[in-house]
C-alpha positions, 0 to 999 in steps of 0.5 A: 614095067610101069608105063608113065603118061608123057603128059602127066609129069608136065602137069603134076610137077608144076602144079605140086610146086605151085601148091608148096608155098601154101603148104608152108604158109598154113602149117600150124595154122588153125582153120574152123571149117563149117559144113551145112547139113545139105553137103551130107544130104547131097552125098558129098561127105566122103570127098569132103572128108578126104580133102580135110584129111589132106589138109590135116596131113600137111599140118593144118589144125582143124575144127569141123562144125557140122549142120543138120537142117535137112536131116532134122527136117527129115526126122520131124517129118517122119514123126509127123511133126511140123518144123516151125521157124521165126525170125530166121531161127528154128523153134525147138520144142521137146519133139524137135529137141529129141529129133535134133539129138537123133539127127546129130548122133547119126551124122556124127556116126557118119562123119567119124566113119568117113574119117576111118576109111583107109582103102588103098588107092584112095586119098584116105589110104594110110591116113590116121585122123583122130576125131575128138568131140565133147562138151566144148560149148556152153549155151544159153536160151534164145528166150522169148522174142516178140512174144515167140518162145523159142523153147530149146533153141539156144545161142553160144554162151562160151567156147572151151577154147583151152580144151579145143586147143589141147585136142588139136595140139595133140594132133586130133581133129575136133568135131563140134555138133550144134548143141550146147548145154547150160550150167544146169545141164539143159540141152539147147539146139544151136545153129551151125553158123553161130557155133562156127563163128563163135569157135573161130573167134574164141580160138582166134582162128586163122580162117573160118570157112563155110561150105554152103549152098551158095557159090559165094557173094555175088558182086550184084546180089540182085543179079543171079548172073553176076560174077562172084566177088572173090574178096570183100574187105570188112568195111564193104561187107558191112555196107553190103549187109546193111543194104540187105533184108534180114535173112530167113533162109540159108540161100539168102546172101546175108545169111552167111555173110553176117557170120563172116562179118561177126568173125572178122570183127572178133579177130578172125582175119579171113572168113570164106563162103564156098559152094559145096556143089563144086568138087574140091571147093575147100582145096581150091579156096585154100591152095589156089591164088584166086580161090573159088568163093568169097573171102571177107578180109579184116583189114583192121586199122588199115584202109585200102581205098581209092586215092583223092586229091588230098593224097597227092603229097603223100604219094609223092613222098612215098614213091620219091625214094624209089624214083631216085634209085631208079626202081620207078619212073619219075612222075611229076606232081602235075601228072599225079594230080591229073591221074589221081583217080587212077590210084589206090592207096593203103592208109594206116592211122592217117598215113599212106604207106602203099599205092598203085595206079591203073591205066586202062586200055579198053580197046585192048581189054587190058590195063597197066599197073604202075607205081606199085609201092610199099613203104620199106617200114612195112614191107614183107607184111603182105600189103603189096599183095593187098594193093595188087588185089585191089587193082585186079578188082578195079580192072575186072570192074572195068571189063578188062581181061588182063593187067600188065606191068613194066619193071626193071628190078622186081620181075620175080615178085610179079612172077610169084603172083601169076604174071608171065613175061611177054614181048613188048610188041604185045603192048597195046598200040597206044602204050607201045608208042610210049615204051622206052627202048633205052630203059629196056623194061620187062613186060609182065602180064597177068590174065584175070579170071 
C-alpha cells in the first residue's frame, strides 16, 4: 500500500491549479529562450533542459539559442591563443573561428544529449523532444570599426523565419548556435544576444527570455543591494539605457538590456532577463505572477504614467458611469484635484481609458488602491492588470508591504490577482474610522513581495 504525505496534497493541488491559467494562456505561443554559455559551464544544463521540456509539453513553441563565451575562451587558451575584444565584441581571427566552431559543435552535442534523456523518475521520463538545427541565419561581417578589423565576427543579416516556423509547427524545438553564413558561404561568429533578439523580432515571438549571469535589472544599478526591478516599461528602459555607459562585459546592466529594448522596439511585447543561478528561474518567471527577474514591456501606443492636474476632467468622465451604478464610491472634483498626485492613468492617443489611485498609510506599511477603472470599450485586454502593476510598483517604492482595496462587486477580479479577503478590523486605524459599515464593502489585501 502506498503511503501519501498528509501535507503533500494540500501543497500540490492548489499550486497546480494556480499554474493552470498560465498553461492555457501560453499554449501555442512562441518563446525564444537564450542561455549564456556560463549556464552550461556552471553545470546547470540538465535542469534547464528539463524545464524547457516541461514548457514544450504544455504546447509552448520554443526556439533555443545558446552562447559559448567561456567554452570558446577555454578552447583558445588550450591553443595558447589570446582572446581579443574591442567595442564589447570579440575579434574573431582564423584561429578563433576554428575554436568557435569546435566549441559550438561540442555544446550542440551536449544539448542534444541532454534532451535525449529519459530516465524513470526524472522530469524527462516519457519526454520526446525533437531538436532541429540548420542554416537559419544569414550573416554579414562587423567590418572595420575605428581602425579595428573584426575579421570573422559578424552580425545577423536575416533570419529564415519561415523555416523556423515550419519546424516548430511540426512540434520540434529549434536550436540555434551563434553562427551565420554569408551568401558566399563564409562563416561568421555571431553573439548569442544578437541571434536571440533578431530571431525573436523575425518570428514576432510572444516572449524573449535571456538566462544570464545577472539577477535582473536593479532598481538602482549603482547599488548592488538594490532590489530587482521586476517590470520596466519600454520608455523607462530606454531612459535607463541612455544613462548607462556602453557595456563591454555581460555582467554590466546595459549588456542584455539593450537587446531587450531592441526586441521590444521590433514588436516583441515581453523581454526578460533572468538569473540562471536560481534553480527553475525559467519556470518561476513564466508560471508565477511576480516572476523572478526583470521583464521589459512594450506598451506600444499606450502611456502608463502618473496623473497631472490636466487629467482631472478625463478621470471624472471615466469613473462617472461606475459611480452612477454603485461600483465606485462617488468622488467630488475637488477631491480628485486635491489628490491628483495619487493617481496613475493609461493614455492612448491622448485619451485616458484607465486609472487608479494609491493612498498610503505609512505607519501601517500599507496603502489603499481606489478608483481602479478601465473603460468598457477596452476591458478584457489586460489594462486593469497593467494599472495594478503600476500601483504595486508605487507602493513598493514607498516602502509599503501590502496594498488593500474595498469593493462590493469586483472581489473575484482581485482574488484572481493575489488578493485575499480580510476582516475590516485589520484596516489601518485612520482608514477604519472612515469605513462605511452600511455599504459593507469587502476588504481585500495583497502582500507585496
